[in-house]
PADODREN-239814 format. One record per residue: residue number from 1; residue in three letters; x negated, y, z of N, C-alpha, C, CB in turn. Coordinates in Angstrom, 1 decimal. Glycine has a CB too. Example, Ala and Ser with C-alpha at 12.3 -4.5 7.8 and 13.67 -1.06 7.14 Angstrom:
BEGIN
SITE pos code  neast nnorth    nup caeast canorth   caup  ceast cnorth    cup cbeast cbnorth   cbup
SITE   1  ala  -13.2   -5.7    7.8  -12.3    -4.5    7.8  -13.2   -3.3    7.8  -11.3    -4.5    9.0
SITE   2  ser  -12.8   -2.2    7.1  -13.7    -1.1    7.1  -12.9    0.0    7.9  -14.1    -0.6    5.7
# end
This chain:
BEGIN
SITE pos code  neast nnorth    nup caeast canorth   caup  ceast cnorth    cup cbeast cbnorth   cbup
SITE   1  met  -65.3   99.3   76.0  -66.8    99.5   76.3  -66.7  100.7   77.3  -67.7    99.9   74.8
SITE   2  ser  -67.4  100.5   78.6  -67.2   101.4   79.4  -68.6  102.6   79.2  -67.0   100.7   80.8
SITE   3  his  -68.3  104.0   79.9  -69.5   104.9   79.7  -69.6  105.2   81.6  -68.9   106.6   78.5
SITE   4  trp  -70.8  105.6   81.6  -71.1   105.9   82.7  -71.8  107.3   82.9  -71.6   104.9   83.2
SITE   5  met  -71.6  108.1   83.9  -72.2   109.6   83.8  -73.7  109.6   84.6  -71.1   110.8   84.8
SITE   6  lys  -74.6  110.1   83.6  -75.9   110.0   84.3  -75.7  111.3   86.0  -77.3   110.6   82.9
SITE   7  arg  -76.3  110.5   87.0  -76.2   111.0   88.0  -77.6  111.7   88.2  -75.6   110.1   88.9
SITE   8  ser  -78.1  112.4   89.6  -79.4   112.9   89.9  -79.5  112.2   91.6  -79.5   114.8   89.6
SITE   9  phe  -80.4  111.5   91.9  -81.0   110.9   93.2  -81.8  111.9   93.9  -81.9   109.5   93.0
SITE  10  ala  -81.3  112.5   94.3  -82.0   113.9   95.1  -83.1  113.4   96.1  -80.8   114.7   96.2
SITE  11  ala  -82.7  112.2   96.6  -83.9   111.6   97.8  -85.1  111.7   97.1  -83.7   109.9   98.2
SITE  12  leu  -85.1  110.9   95.9  -86.3   110.6   95.3  -86.5  111.4   94.1  -86.4   109.2   95.0
SITE  13  gly  -85.7  112.4   93.6  -86.0   113.0   92.8  -85.2  112.0   91.5  -87.5   113.3   93.0
SITE  14  val  -84.6  111.1   91.8  -84.0   110.0   91.0  -83.3  110.4   89.9  -83.3   109.3   91.6
SITE  15  cys  -83.1  110.3   88.7  -82.3   110.7   87.5  -81.8  109.2   87.1  -83.3   111.6   86.3
SITE  16  ala  -80.7  108.5   87.4  -80.9   107.0   86.8  -79.3  106.4   86.7  -81.9   106.1   88.0
SITE  17  leu  -79.2  106.0   85.2  -78.0   105.5   84.7  -78.1  103.9   84.5  -77.6   106.2   83.5
SITE  18  leu  -76.8  103.0   84.6  -77.1   101.7   84.6  -75.6  101.2   84.0  -77.7   101.2   86.1
SITE  19  met  -76.1  100.5   83.3  -74.7    99.7   82.7  -75.5   98.3   82.2  -73.7   100.6   81.3
SITE  20  ser  -74.6   97.4   82.3  -75.4    96.0   81.6  -73.9   95.3   81.9  -77.0    95.1   82.6
SITE  21  gly  -74.5   94.3   81.1  -74.0    92.6   81.4  -74.0   91.6   80.6  -72.9    92.4   81.7
SITE  22  cys  -73.5   90.3   80.7  -73.9    89.1   80.3  -72.8   88.2   80.4  -75.1    88.6   81.0
SITE  23  asn  -72.8   87.4   79.2  -71.7    86.7   79.2  -72.0   85.2   80.0  -71.2    86.5   77.7
SITE  24  asn  -71.0   84.4   79.9  -71.2    83.3   81.1  -72.5   82.6   80.6  -69.8    82.1   81.4
SITE  25  ala  -72.6   82.0   79.4  -73.4    81.0   79.1  -75.0   81.8   78.9  -72.6    80.1   77.8
SITE  26  gln  -75.1   83.1   79.1  -76.2    83.6   79.7  -76.4   83.5   80.9  -76.4    84.6   79.5
SITE  27  gln  -75.2   83.8   81.7  -75.5    83.9   83.1  -76.2   82.3   83.7  -73.9    84.4   83.9
SITE  28  ala  -75.6   81.5   83.1  -75.8    79.9   83.6  -77.4   80.0   83.0  -74.5    78.5   82.7
SITE  29  glu  -78.1   80.5   82.1  -79.2    80.1   81.5  -80.4   81.1   82.7  -79.2    80.7   79.6
SITE  30  thr  -80.0   82.2   83.0  -80.7    83.0   83.9  -80.4   82.4   85.4  -80.2    84.4   83.6
SITE  31  asp  -79.3   82.0   86.1  -79.3    80.9   87.0  -80.2   80.1   86.8  -78.3    80.3   87.1
SITE  32  ser  -80.4   79.2   86.2  -81.6    78.1   85.7  -82.8   78.8   85.9  -81.7    77.7   84.1
SITE  33  ala  -82.7   79.2   85.5  -84.3    80.1   85.0  -84.6   80.5   86.8  -84.0    82.2   83.5
SITE  34  asp  -83.8   81.2   87.3  -84.4    81.9   88.9  -84.7   80.6   89.8  -83.1    83.2   89.8
SITE  35  glu  -83.6   79.5   89.1  -84.7    78.0   90.3  -85.9   77.8   89.8  -84.1    76.1   90.5
SITE  36  met  -86.2   77.6   88.2  -87.4    76.9   88.1  -88.2   78.2   88.3  -87.7    75.9   86.8
SITE  37  val  -88.2   79.1   88.3  -89.7    80.1   88.2  -90.1   80.5   90.2  -89.1    82.2   87.0
SITE  38  glu  -91.2   79.7   90.3  -91.8    80.0   91.8  -92.1   81.7   92.5  -93.3    79.2   91.8
SITE  39  ile  -92.5   81.8   93.6  -92.9    82.9   93.7  -94.2   82.8   94.9  -91.6    83.7   94.0
SITE  40  thr  -95.0   83.5   94.3  -96.2    83.4   95.6  -96.2   84.4   96.2  -97.6    83.1   95.2
SITE  41  ala  -95.8   84.7   97.6  -95.9    85.4   98.5  -97.4   86.0   98.8  -95.3    84.8   99.4
SITE  42  asn  -97.5   87.4   98.4  -98.6    88.1   99.3  -98.6   88.8  100.7  -99.0    89.1   98.6
SITE  43  glu  -99.7   89.4  101.2  -99.5    90.0  102.7  -99.0   91.5  102.7 -100.8    90.0  103.5
SITE  44  val  -99.2   92.2  101.4  -99.0    93.5  101.3  -97.7   94.1  100.9  -99.7    93.9  100.5
SITE  45  tyr  -96.7   93.2   99.7  -95.7    93.6   99.6  -94.7   92.9   99.8  -95.8    94.0   98.7
SITE  46  leu  -93.3   93.2  100.2  -92.1    92.0  100.8  -92.0   91.4   99.5  -90.3    92.7  101.6
SITE  47  val  -91.7   90.3   99.3  -90.6    89.3   98.4  -89.4   89.8   98.2  -90.3    87.9   98.9
SITE  48  pro  -88.8   90.1   97.5  -87.3    91.2   97.1  -86.5   89.8   97.4  -87.0    92.1   95.0
SITE  49  asp  -85.4   90.3   98.0  -84.4    89.4   98.3  -83.7   88.8   97.3  -83.6    90.0   99.1
SITE  50  asp  -83.2   87.5   97.5  -82.6    86.6   96.1  -83.4   87.3   95.1  -80.9    86.8   95.7
SITE  51  pro  -84.5   86.7   94.6  -85.0    87.3   93.2  -85.0   86.8   91.6  -86.3    87.3   93.3
SITE  52  thr  -84.4   87.5   91.1  -84.1    87.0   89.6  -85.3   86.6   89.2  -83.5    88.2   88.6
SITE  53  ala  -85.5   85.6   88.2  -86.4    85.0   87.3  -87.7   86.0   87.1  -85.7    84.5   86.1
SITE  54  tyr  -87.1   87.1   86.9  -87.8    88.0   85.8  -88.4   89.3   87.1  -86.4    88.7   84.3
SITE  55  met  -88.1   89.0   88.3  -88.5    89.7   89.4  -89.5   89.0   90.4  -87.3    90.0   90.1
SITE  56  lys  -89.1   87.5   90.3  -90.2    86.9   90.6  -91.6   86.8   89.7  -89.8    85.6   90.9
SITE  57  thr  -91.3   86.9   88.4  -92.8    86.9   87.6  -93.4   88.3   87.5  -92.8    86.4   86.1
SITE  58  ala  -92.5   89.4   88.3  -92.9    90.4   88.4  -93.7   90.7   89.8  -91.9    91.0   88.1
SITE  59  tyr  -93.2   90.0   90.8  -93.9    89.9   92.1  -95.0   89.0   92.2  -93.0    89.5   93.0
SITE  60  asp  -95.0   87.9   91.0  -96.4    87.4   90.8  -97.6   87.9   90.2  -96.3    86.5   90.3
SITE  61  glu  -96.9   89.1   89.2  -98.1    89.8   88.7  -98.6   90.7   89.7  -97.8    90.5   87.6
SITE  62  val  -98.0   91.2   90.8  -98.2    91.8   92.2  -99.2   91.2   92.8  -97.1    91.7   93.0
SITE  63  ser  -99.0   90.1   93.1 -100.2    89.1   93.8 -101.0   88.7   93.1  -99.8    87.9   94.5
SITE  64  ser -101.5   88.8   91.7 -102.1    88.6   91.2 -103.4   89.4   91.1 -101.6    88.5   90.6
SITE  65  ala -102.4   91.0   90.6 -103.5    92.3   90.4 -103.8   92.1   91.9 -102.8    94.0   89.9
SITE  66  leu -103.5   92.2   93.0 -104.1    92.0   94.7 -105.3   91.3   94.5 -103.0    90.9   95.9
SITE  67  asn -105.2   89.8   94.2 -106.2    89.6   94.0 -107.3   89.4   93.2 -106.0    89.1   94.3
SITE  68  glu -107.4   90.1   92.2 -108.3    90.6   91.4 -109.0   92.2   91.4 -107.8    90.4   90.3
SITE  69  ala -107.9   92.5   92.6 -108.5    93.8   93.1 -108.5   95.0   91.9 -110.2    93.5   93.7
SITE  70  asp -107.4   94.8   91.1 -107.1    95.8   89.9 -106.4   96.8   90.5 -106.4    95.2   88.7
SITE  71  glu -106.3   97.6   90.5 -105.7    98.6   91.3 -104.4   99.5   90.0 -107.1    99.8   92.0
SITE  72  glu -105.0   99.7   89.1 -104.0    99.8   87.8 -102.8   98.8   87.2 -105.0    99.9   86.6
SITE  73  ala -103.5   97.7   87.4 -102.6    96.7   87.3 -101.6   96.5   88.5 -103.4    95.6   87.2
SITE  74  glu -102.4   96.8   89.6 -101.0    96.6   90.8 -100.0   97.8   90.9 -101.6    96.4   92.6
SITE  75  ala -100.1   99.1   90.3  -99.3    99.8   90.1  -98.2   99.3   89.3  -99.9   100.8   89.8
SITE  76  glu  -99.0   99.0   87.9  -98.1    98.6   87.2  -96.6   97.6   87.5  -98.9    98.1   86.5
SITE  77  ala  -97.3   96.6   88.1  -96.6    95.5   88.4  -95.7   96.1   89.6  -97.5    94.2   88.8
SITE  78  val  -95.9   96.5   90.6  -95.1    97.3   91.5  -94.2   98.3   90.8  -96.0    98.1   92.5
SITE  79  ala  -94.4   99.3   89.6  -93.4    99.8   88.9  -92.4   98.9   88.4  -93.8   100.4   87.9
SITE  80  lys  -93.0   97.7   87.5  -92.0    96.8   87.2  -90.9   95.5   88.2  -92.8    96.1   86.4
SITE  81  leu  -91.7   95.9   89.6  -91.1    94.9   90.5  -89.8   95.7   91.0  -92.2    94.5   91.7
SITE  82  phe  -90.0   97.1   90.9  -89.0    98.0   91.6  -88.2   98.3   90.5  -89.5    99.4   92.5
SITE  83  ile  -88.2   98.3   89.0  -87.3    98.9   88.2  -86.2   98.0   88.3  -87.7    99.0   86.8
SITE  84  ala  -87.2   96.4   88.0  -86.3    95.2   87.9  -85.6   95.4   89.2  -87.0    93.8   87.7
SITE  85  asp  -86.0   95.5   90.6  -84.8    94.9   91.5  -83.9   96.0   91.9  -85.3    94.2   93.0
SITE  86  phe  -84.0   97.5   91.4  -83.0    98.7   92.0  -82.0   98.4   90.3  -84.1   100.9   92.4
SITE  87  phe  -82.8   98.2   89.6  -81.8    98.2   88.2  -80.8   96.9   88.0  -82.8    98.2   86.9
SITE  88  thr  -81.1   95.9   88.6  -80.1    94.8   88.4  -79.2   94.6   89.5  -80.8    93.5   88.2
SITE  89  leu  -78.3   94.6   89.4  -76.9    94.0   90.3  -76.1   92.7   90.2  -75.7    94.9   90.0
SITE  90  ser  -76.7   92.0   89.4  -76.3    90.5   89.3  -76.5   89.6   90.5  -77.2    90.0   88.1
SITE  91  asn  -77.3   90.2   91.3  -78.0    89.2   92.5  -77.3   90.0   93.4  -79.9    89.2   92.8
SITE  92  lys  -76.9   91.1   93.5  -76.6    92.0   94.7  -75.2   91.8   95.4  -76.6    93.5   94.2
SITE  93  thr  -74.6   91.6   96.3  -73.6    91.2   97.0  -72.3   92.1   97.4  -74.3    90.7   98.1
SITE  94  ala  -72.7   93.3   97.0  -72.1    94.5   97.4  -72.6   95.8   97.2  -72.0    94.5   98.5
SITE  95  asp  -71.9   97.0   97.1  -72.5    98.0   96.7  -73.4   98.7   97.7  -71.6    98.6   96.2
SITE  96  thr  -73.7   98.3   98.6  -74.3    98.4  100.0  -75.6   97.9   99.9  -73.5    97.6  101.1
SITE  97  asp  -75.8   97.0   99.0  -76.9    96.1   98.6  -78.1   96.8   97.4  -76.1    94.5   97.9
SITE  98  val  -78.9   97.3   97.8  -79.5    98.3   97.0  -80.7   97.4   96.8  -79.7    99.9   97.6
SITE  99  gly  -81.1   97.8   96.1  -82.7    96.4   95.4  -83.8   97.8   95.4  -82.4    95.3   92.8
SITE 100  gly  -84.8   97.5   95.5  -86.0    98.2   95.3  -86.4   98.7   96.5  -85.7    99.3   94.4
SITE 101  leu  -85.4   99.0   97.8  -85.7   100.3   98.6  -87.3   99.9   99.2  -84.4   100.5  100.0
SITE 102  asp  -87.6   98.5   99.4  -89.3    97.8  100.3  -90.5   98.7   99.3  -89.6    95.4  100.0
SITE 103  tyr  -90.0   99.4   98.3  -90.8    99.6   97.2  -91.4  101.2   97.2  -90.0    99.2   95.9
SITE 104  ile  -90.2  101.9   98.2  -90.5   102.9   98.0  -91.2  103.6   99.1  -89.6   103.4   97.5
SITE 105  ala  -91.7  105.1   99.7  -92.3   105.3  100.8  -90.7  105.5  102.2  -93.4   106.8  100.5
SITE 106  ser  -91.5  104.4  103.3  -90.5   104.0  104.0  -89.5  105.1  104.9  -91.1   103.0  104.8
SITE 107  glu  -90.1  106.3  104.8  -89.4   107.5  105.3  -88.4  107.7  104.6  -90.2   108.6  105.4
SITE 108  ser  -88.3  107.4  103.4  -87.6   108.0  102.4  -86.0  106.8  102.2  -88.8   108.0  100.7
SITE 109  tyr  -86.3  105.6  102.9  -85.7   104.2  102.6  -84.4  104.3  102.8  -86.1   103.1  103.5
SITE 110  asp  -83.9  105.0  104.2  -82.1   105.2  104.6  -81.9  106.4  103.7  -81.6   105.6  106.4
SITE 111  asp  -82.6  107.9  102.9  -81.8   108.7  102.3  -81.9  108.0  100.6  -82.4   110.3  102.6
SITE 112  met  -82.8  107.3  100.4  -82.7   106.7   99.0  -81.2  105.7   99.0  -84.4   105.7   98.8
SITE 113  ser  -81.3  105.1  100.4  -80.2   103.9  100.1  -78.8  104.8   99.8  -80.0   102.7  101.5
SITE 114  leu  -78.7  105.6  100.9  -77.6   106.8  100.6  -77.1  107.1   99.2  -78.1   108.1  101.0
SITE 115  tyr  -78.1  107.3   98.5  -77.9   108.6   97.6  -77.7  107.3   96.5  -79.2   110.1   97.5
SITE 116  ala  -78.5  106.0   96.3  -78.3   105.4   95.8  -76.9  104.6   95.9  -79.1   105.0   95.9
SITE 117  arg  -76.3  104.4   96.9  -74.9   103.8   96.8  -73.8  104.7   96.3  -74.5   103.4   98.2
SITE 118  tyr  -74.3  106.4   96.6  -73.0   107.2   96.4  -73.1  107.4   94.7  -73.0   108.8   97.2
SITE 119  tyr  -74.5  107.3   94.2  -74.5   107.7   92.9  -74.8  106.8   91.5  -75.3   108.8   93.1
SITE 120  phe  -74.9  105.3   92.5  -75.0   104.5   91.2  -74.2  103.0   91.9  -77.0   104.4   90.7
SITE 121  tyr  -74.6  102.3   92.9  -74.1   101.6   93.4  -72.7  101.4   93.2  -74.4   101.8   94.4
SITE 122  asn  -72.0  102.9   93.6  -70.9   102.9   93.6  -70.1  102.1   92.1  -70.6   104.3   93.9
SITE 123  asn  -70.6  101.7   91.1  -70.4   101.4   90.1  -70.4   99.8   89.8  -71.1   102.1   89.5
SITE 124  tyr  -71.1   99.5   91.5  -70.6    97.9   91.6  -69.5   97.1   91.5  -70.8    97.4   92.5
SITE 125  ser  -68.4   97.9   92.1  -67.1    97.0   92.3  -66.4   97.4   91.1  -66.1    97.3   93.8
SITE 126  ala  -66.6   98.6   90.5  -65.8    98.7   89.4  -66.5   97.5   88.2  -65.9   100.5   88.9
SITE 127  ile  -67.0   97.4   88.2  -68.0    96.5   86.9  -67.4   95.0   87.3  -70.2    96.6   87.0
SITE 128  lys  -67.3   94.9   88.5  -67.0    93.4   89.1  -65.5   93.5   88.8  -67.4    93.0   90.9
SITE 129  thr  -64.7   94.6   89.2  -63.2    94.5   89.0  -62.6   94.8   87.7  -62.6    95.4   89.9
SITE 130  asn  -63.1   95.4   86.9  -62.8    95.6   85.3  -63.3   94.8   84.5  -63.0    96.9   84.7
SITE 131  glu  -64.5   94.3   84.6  -65.0    93.6   84.0  -65.6   92.0   84.0  -65.5    94.2   83.9
SITE 132  gly  -65.3   91.7   85.3  -65.9    90.6   85.7  -67.3   90.5   86.5  -65.9    90.1   84.7
SITE 133  glu  -67.5   89.9   87.2  -68.8    89.3   88.2  -69.9   89.2   87.1  -68.5    87.6   88.9
SITE 134  asp  -69.7   88.2   86.1  -70.5    88.1   85.3  -70.9   88.9   84.3  -70.4    87.3   84.9
SITE 135  gln  -70.9   90.2   84.3  -71.1    91.2   83.5  -71.8   91.9   84.8  -69.7    92.0   82.6
SITE 136  leu  -72.1   91.9   85.7  -72.8    92.7   86.6  -74.4   92.7   85.5  -72.9    91.9   88.3
SITE 137  pro  -75.0   93.8   85.7  -76.6    94.5   85.1  -77.4   93.1   85.5  -77.3    96.1   86.2
SITE 138  ala  -78.4   92.7   84.5  -79.4    92.1   84.9  -80.5   92.6   84.1  -79.1    90.9   84.8
SITE 139  val  -81.8   93.1   84.6  -83.0    93.4   84.1  -83.9   92.3   83.7  -83.7    94.0   85.0
SITE 140  val  -84.3   92.0   82.6  -84.6    90.7   82.0  -86.2   91.1   81.6  -83.4    90.2   80.7
SITE 141  gly  -86.6   92.3   81.4  -87.7    92.9   81.2  -88.3   94.4   81.4  -87.8    92.5   80.3
SITE 142  val  -89.2   94.7   81.9  -89.8    96.1   81.8  -91.7   96.1   81.1  -89.8    96.7   83.7
SITE 143  glu  -91.5   96.9   80.3  -92.4    97.1   79.3  -93.1   98.2   79.6  -91.8    97.2   78.2
SITE 144  ile  -94.5   98.4   80.3  -94.9    99.8   80.4  -95.3  100.2   79.3  -95.9   100.2   81.3
SITE 145  thr  -95.1  101.5   78.9  -95.4   102.5   77.6  -96.7  103.3   77.9  -94.1   103.6   77.2
SITE 146  ser  -96.7  103.6   79.3  -97.8   104.6   79.7  -98.1  104.6   81.0  -97.5   105.9   79.5
SITE 147  ile  -99.2  104.8   81.3  -99.7   104.9   82.5 -100.8  105.9   82.4 -100.2   103.6   83.0
SITE 148  thr -100.7  106.7   83.6 -101.9   107.8   83.9 -102.2  108.4   84.9 -101.9   108.7   83.2
SITE 149  pro -103.4  108.3   85.5 -104.0   108.6   87.0 -103.2  110.3   87.0 -106.2   108.6   87.2
SITE 150  ala -102.5  110.1   88.6 -102.0   111.5   89.0 -101.9  111.7   90.1 -101.0   111.8   88.7
SITE 151  asp -102.2  113.1   90.5 -102.4   113.3   91.9 -100.6  113.6   92.3 -103.7   114.8   92.2
SITE 152  val -100.2  112.6   93.2  -98.8   112.4   93.7  -98.8  113.3   95.0  -98.4   110.8   94.0
SITE 153  thr  -97.7  114.4   94.9  -97.2   115.1   96.3  -95.9  114.4   96.8  -96.8   116.9   96.0
SITE 154  tyr  -96.0  114.1   98.3  -95.0   113.8   98.9  -95.1  114.4  100.6  -94.9   112.4   98.6
SITE 155  gly  -93.6  115.2  100.7  -93.8   115.7  101.9  -95.2  116.6  101.6  -93.9   114.6  103.0
SITE 156  ser  -95.5  116.7  103.1  -96.8   117.7  102.7  -98.2  117.5  102.1  -97.1   118.4  103.7
SITE 157  ser  -98.4  115.9  101.8  -99.6   115.5  101.4  -99.2  115.2  100.0 -100.1   114.3  102.1
SITE 158  thr -100.4  115.1   99.6 -101.3   114.7   98.1 -102.0  113.6   97.8 -102.4   115.4   97.7
SITE 159  tyr -101.4  112.7   97.2 -102.1   111.3   97.2 -102.5  110.9   96.0 -101.1   110.1   97.7
SITE 160  ser -103.5  109.9   95.6 -104.1   109.8   94.3 -102.8  108.8   93.9 -105.9   109.3   94.2
SITE 161  gly -102.6  108.3   92.8 -101.3   107.5   92.1 -101.5  107.5   90.8  -99.7   108.3   92.4
SITE 162  tyr -100.2  107.2   90.1 -100.3   107.0   88.9  -98.8  107.7   88.2 -100.5   105.4   88.7
SITE 163  glu  -98.8  108.1   87.3  -97.2   108.4   86.5  -97.1  107.5   85.6  -96.8   109.9   85.7
SITE 164  ile  -96.3  106.2   85.5  -95.7   105.2   84.8  -94.6  105.4   83.8  -95.4   104.4   85.6
SITE 165  ser  -94.7  105.4   82.4  -93.5   105.1   81.9  -93.3  104.0   81.4  -93.2   105.9   81.0
SITE 166  ala  -91.9  103.5   81.4  -91.4   102.3   81.1  -90.4  102.4   80.1  -91.1   101.6   82.1
SITE 167  gln  -90.1  101.2   79.1  -88.6   100.6   78.9  -88.2   99.7   79.5  -88.3   100.2   77.7
SITE 168  ile  -87.0   99.7   79.9  -86.2    98.8   80.3  -85.2   97.4   79.5  -85.4    99.7   80.8
SITE 169  gln  -85.3   96.2   79.6  -84.7    95.3   78.4  -83.5   94.4   79.4  -86.1    94.0   77.6
SITE 170  tyr  -82.5   94.6   79.1  -81.0    93.9   79.8  -81.0   92.6   78.9  -79.3    95.0   79.5
SITE 171  ala  -80.2   92.0   79.9  -79.3    90.9   79.4  -78.5   91.5   78.4  -78.4    90.2   80.5
SITE 172  glu  -78.0   90.8   76.9  -77.1    91.2   76.4  -75.6   91.7   77.0  -77.1    90.4   75.6
SITE 173  thr  -75.3   93.1   76.4  -74.1    93.3   77.2  -73.5   94.1   75.8  -74.3    94.2   79.0
SITE 174  ser  -71.9   94.3   76.6  -71.1    95.0   75.5  -71.2   96.5   75.5  -69.7    94.7   75.7
SITE 175  val  -71.6   96.9   77.0  -71.2    98.0   77.9  -72.6   99.0   77.6  -71.1    97.5   79.7
SITE 176  ser  -72.0  100.0   76.8  -72.6   101.1   76.5  -73.4  102.1   77.4  -71.7   101.7   76.1
SITE 177  asp  -74.8  102.8   77.3  -75.1   103.8   78.2  -75.8  103.1   79.0  -74.1   104.6   78.9
SITE 178  leu  -76.9  102.5   78.7  -77.8   101.9   79.9  -79.2  102.9   79.6  -78.1    99.9   79.7
SITE 179  lys  -79.4  102.8   80.9  -80.7   103.3   81.3  -81.8  102.5   80.5  -80.8   103.2   82.8
SITE 180  ser  -82.5  103.1   79.5  -83.5   101.9   79.1  -84.8  102.6   79.3  -83.4   101.3   77.6
SITE 181  asp  -85.5  103.9   79.1  -86.3   104.6   79.4  -86.5  105.2   80.7  -86.3   105.3   78.7
SITE 182  val  -87.6  105.1   81.3  -87.7   105.9   82.7  -89.3  106.2   83.0  -87.0   104.8   84.1
SITE 183  thr  -89.8  107.1   83.7  -90.8   107.5   84.5  -90.9  107.6   85.7  -91.1   108.2   84.3
SITE 184  leu  -91.8  107.1   86.5  -92.1   106.5   87.6  -93.5  107.5   88.3  -92.4   104.8   87.2
SITE 185  arg  -93.2  108.0   89.6  -94.8   108.5   89.9  -95.1  107.6   91.4  -94.9   110.7   90.2
SITE 186  leu  -96.2  106.9   91.1  -96.5   106.0   92.5  -97.5  106.8   92.9  -97.0   104.2   92.5
SITE 187  ala  -97.5  106.6   94.7  -98.6   107.2   95.3  -99.0  106.2   96.1  -98.3   108.5   95.9
SITE 188  arg -100.8  105.8   96.3 -101.2   104.8   97.2 -101.2  105.6   98.6 -102.5   104.1   96.7
SITE 189  met -100.3  105.2   99.4 -101.0   105.5  100.5 -100.7  104.7  101.8 -100.7   106.8  100.7
SITE 190  asp -101.1  104.9  103.0 -100.8   104.0  104.2  -99.3  104.1  104.6 -101.9   104.4  105.5
SITE 191  asp  -98.5  103.0  104.7  -97.2   102.8  105.0  -96.9  101.7  105.6  -96.4   102.8  104.1
SITE 192  tyr  -95.7  101.3  106.2  -95.4   100.7  107.0  -93.7  100.0  106.3  -95.5   101.6  108.4
SITE 193  asp  -93.8   98.8  106.6  -92.5    98.4  106.2  -91.6   98.9  106.9  -92.3    97.2  106.2
SITE 194  his  -90.4   99.4  106.4  -89.0    99.7  106.8  -88.6   99.5  108.4  -88.0    98.7  105.9
SITE 195  asp  -88.8   98.0  108.1  -88.2    97.5  109.4  -89.2   97.3  110.6  -87.5    96.1  109.1
SITE 196  thr  -90.5   97.6  110.0  -91.4    97.8  111.0  -91.4   99.1  111.3  -92.7    97.3  110.8
SITE 197  arg  -91.2  100.2  110.8  -91.2   101.6  111.2  -89.9  101.8  112.3  -91.2   102.4  109.8
SITE 198  glu  -88.8  101.2  112.0  -87.7   101.1  112.8  -88.2  100.7  114.2  -86.7   100.0  112.3
SITE 199  gln  -88.9   99.7  114.3  -89.0    99.0  115.1  -90.2  100.1  116.6  -89.5    97.6  114.3
SITE 200  met  -90.9  100.4  115.5  -92.1   101.7  116.2  -91.0  102.7  116.8  -93.4   102.7  114.7
SITE 201  asp  -90.1  103.2  116.2  -89.5   104.3  116.5  -88.7  104.1  117.6  -88.9   104.7  115.6
SITE 202  ala  -87.9  102.8  117.8  -87.4   102.1  118.7  -88.0  102.1  120.0  -87.3   100.9  118.1
SITE 203  gly  -89.4  101.8  119.8  -90.3   101.3  120.8  -90.2  100.1  121.2  -90.4   101.8  121.8
SITE 204  glu  -89.8   99.1  120.2  -89.5    97.9  120.6  -90.9   97.0  120.3  -88.2    97.3  120.0
SITE 205  leu  -92.1   97.3  120.1  -93.6    96.7  119.7  -94.2   97.3  120.9  -94.5    97.3  118.2
SITE 206  glu  -94.7   96.0  121.0  -96.0    96.3  122.4  -97.2   97.0  121.8  -96.9    94.6  123.1
SITE 207  glu  -97.8   96.8  120.5  -98.5    97.1  119.8  -98.2   97.3  118.3  -99.2    96.4  120.0
SITE 208  ile  -99.1   98.6  118.5  -98.6    99.6  117.0  -99.4   98.8  116.1  -99.1   101.6  117.0
SITE 209  pro  -99.1   97.9  114.9  -99.7    97.0  114.0 -100.4   98.2  113.0  -98.5    95.8  113.2
SITE 210  glu -101.4   97.9  112.5 -102.4    98.7  111.3 -100.9   98.7  109.9 -104.5    97.3  110.7
SITE 211  ala -101.2  100.3  109.6 -100.1   100.2  108.2 -100.7  100.0  107.4  -99.3   101.3  107.6
SITE 212  lys -100.2   99.4  106.4 -100.7    98.7  105.1 -101.2   99.9  103.9  -99.4    97.7  104.6
SITE 213  asn -101.9   99.5  103.4 -102.6   100.5  102.3 -101.9   99.8  100.8 -104.7   100.3  102.2
SITE 214  leu -100.9  100.5  100.1 -100.4   100.3   99.2 -100.0  101.0   98.5  -99.8    99.8   99.4
SITE 215  phe  -99.3  100.9   96.9  -98.5   101.9   96.2  -97.0  102.4   96.9  -98.2   101.4   95.0
SITE 216  arg  -96.4  103.2   96.9  -95.1   103.4   97.1  -94.6  103.9   96.1  -94.8   104.1   98.1
SITE 217  val  -93.2  103.8   95.7  -92.4   104.7   94.3  -92.2  106.3   94.9  -90.4   103.8   94.0
SITE 218  ile  -92.3  107.3   94.5  -92.4   108.3   94.9  -91.1  109.4   94.1  -93.8   108.4   94.8
SITE 219  ser  -91.4  109.3   92.7  -90.2   109.7   91.9  -89.8  108.9   90.8  -90.3   110.8   91.4
SITE 220  leu  -88.3  108.6   90.4  -87.8   107.9   89.6  -87.0  108.9   88.5  -87.1   107.0   90.2
SITE 221  ser  -87.2  109.0   87.2  -86.5   110.0   86.4  -86.4  109.5   84.9  -87.4   111.3   86.5
# end
């Protein structure tokens, strides 16, 4: 039985703890499900890298909310997608492979990557070495328990958004102290994807593209 200390992610005010696992049979079922679930890309949010079946489902919920112009449903779906990608290690290749970064404000991308790798993803190698690769945690469900409109401050600006609380379900595990309850604050803002912002800052683009209007995760606790 493994225990991990809770750490604070200063970059986004994140306090996160994650431990999970699954047995070989469950992993095989998950792999099979991942292959069967299709994903419908949209023009606003990036598709997660190597998505699990649940991530594909969450992403499709984002696409559906966009098609229906349902802002609250969009915020809920983005929250689910971020939580699933960030707290899942089973589809990651190394402790530098941080999930969910595409759904935070792009100016916080590098800081969040650094803090996540230092405070949480450093557990990746320990789990893989001590408990086996098949014990890397996998989020299989996120239940939104409350969503409240909120003014969200990021930097020197305040945006309209939501405070969202959720419960996380993981694949069956013998590891204790999973992070099961989270609260996020999402802001609707004009923002660029991280790669686009880097190209702009490096002067690599002949024309400056129009920023996307979308929800960004500002904090997680």
